[in-house]
N, C-alpha and C positions, 0 to 999 in steps of 0.2 A: 179182539185185543182189549184188555182191561183199561178203562179210562178212569183216572183219579182226578179230583179237583186239584187245582194248582197248589193250594196250601198244603193239602195232604201229600201230594207228590214230593214237594220240597221238604216237608217235615220228615218224611221217611228217610231222607238222605241228608240229615242236618249236618251242616259244616260249621264248626265252632272256631272262632278266632283263637289262636294259641299264642301265648307270649313266647318269644324266641329271640335269639340274637339277630341283629341286622344281617341281611343277605343282599345279594345282587343277582340279576338275571344270569350273568355269565357264570358265576360260581354254581348256581343251581343247575344250569343246563350242562355244565361240565360234569357234574355228578351224575346226571341222567344219562349222558352219552357214555360215560365209562360203564355204568350198569348195563346199558343196552348192548355194548360190545362184548360183555361177558355172558350174554344171554343167548343160548341156542334155541330153546323152546320156552314157552310160557303158557300156563293154564290159569284160569281165574274164573270166579263168579262175576257176573256183571248185572248191573241195572242200567237200562237205557231210557232216557227221557227225551221225547220229541215234542217240540213246541212249534206249531205252525201258526203264524200270526193270523191266518185266515180262519182257523178252525177252533180257537178257544183253548179249552183245558188241555194240559199236557197228556200225552199218551205214554204210559209207563209199562215197560216189558222187562223180563228178567231171563237169565239163562247162564250158559257156560261158554267160555271163550277158550279156543285152542289156537296157538300161534306158533308157526314153524317157518319163519321167514328165510329166504326172500320170496318163496313161491306158494307156500301152503298156509291156510288160515281157515278157521271155521267158527261159527257161532251157532249154538244149539239152544233154542228157547225152551224154557220150562213154563213160562207164562207169556204168550199162549203156547201150549205144548205142541211139539211136532214141527215147528217152523225152524228152518235151517238156512244158513248161508255157508257155502263151502267153496274155497279156492283149492283145487286139487293139484295145482302145478301146471295145468293146461287150461282149464275153464273155471269160471266163477258160476256157481249154481245158486239160485235163489228160489226157495220153495216155501210157500205160505198157504198150507192147507186150510187154515181157519177162514181164509177169504177166497182162495182159488184152488180147490183141492185137486183139480184134474190137470194142472199145468205147472211145469217148472221152467224157469227162465235160465238159459245158458248163454254166457257172453264172455268175451276176453277178460282176463284178470286185470283190474285197474292197478296202476302204480301207487295212486294216492286215494285218500278217502276212507270212509268208515268200513268198507268191504275190501280193503287192501291187506295183503299179508304184511305190508309195512305199516300196519296200524300204529305201532309205537315208533318205528324208525323214521317215519315221515316227519316227526316232530323233534327227534333228539339226535339224528344222524347229521352231523355238521350243521347244527341249528342256526348258528350265527351267520353262516353263509346263505341260508335260505330265508331267514326271517329277521325283521326288526323286533327286538325283544325288550320287554319292560317288566321289571319285578313288581308284583302286585301286593304281596304280603304273605303271612303265614296263616294256614288254616289246618284244622284237624279234620281229616277225611277218613271215614271208616276206622277211627281209632288211631290213625297215623298222623303225626305232625308233618305237614308238607309245606313246601315253598311253591307259591303260585306265580306262574310266569305267563304274561300275555304275549302272543305272537301274531305278527302281521306278515303275510307272505311278501317277499320281494319280487316274485314273479306273478304274472296275472293269469297263469294257466292252472293254478291250483283250484280244487273244487270247493274251496271255502274262503270266506272273506277274512276271517281271523280265527284264532284259537286261544284257549287258555288251558294250561296243563298244571296239574298239582303233583309235585315231585316229592316223594317221601324222603325225609331226612335219614331214616334208618337204613335204607338200601338203594336209594336213587331210582326206584321204580315208580312209574306213573300210577297214581291212585284215582285220577279223574282226568277226563278229556272233555272240554267243551268246544264246540265249533259252531260258527254261524255259516251255514252253507250258502252257495250262490243264490239259491231261491229265497233266502231269508229265513228258512227253517233253522231252528236252533236244536242241536243234538248234544246231549250230555251222556257220557259213559262213565260209570263209577265202578271200580274194581275192588274185589275183596278176595281173601283167601288165595293169594297168588302163590304159584309154585313155579320155580325157575329151573330149567334144564331137566324136567321130568319127562319120561317117555309118554308119548301121546298114542293112544290106540289108533291103528291104521283106519279103522272104520269111521273115526271122527273126521278124518281128512279125505274121505272118499264119499261121493254121492252116488248111490245106486237108485236108478229111476224106478219108482214103484209101478207095479202093474196098473195099466189104465191111465197113467199120467203121460201127457204129451210134452215133448221138449220143444220149447220156443226159443229161437235164436234171433234176437232183434236185428 
């Protein structure tokens, strides 16, 4: 996986403050929830930045996202090429041939977290019931003016300590998700070229085990 210095990784995804009318968390979240409820499928390009406090520089990867909630989800990496995460409605498959080419991990599909078919819904479906929310401000993310909202889970069984979401003013869709995971690792997903309610090829939401690859179920 490609490693970029911290300054370069953040410069590649520059977020510029944007002048805008005053907002509040409830208004922004309501817009996001209404957009989510009108969404059956979502495809997008993504950049993922992982920051592990123990390892130093961020790890930056890129690829394509396919979302068909509540049971199907996939991420196909282009950098590094060939890596996939697929929730096929029954199992979650994780394949990382750049590091473990002869093994794929198969496990139950999680309800929450970065590998959940509810990647978006976990933040915007009844958000004020699930989180304490605070409005952070307006930012431009991937050319879109967004309202940024900080979320702290009200329950202690979530796989992250807090989250920050950037909600586009144009359509209510999320353009960025930041989470601090239970381990302390920080994960950021930035989305571009979103397509809502487009058909998703069946092959993207299915994982066919390659010849010679063993299936490991933890």
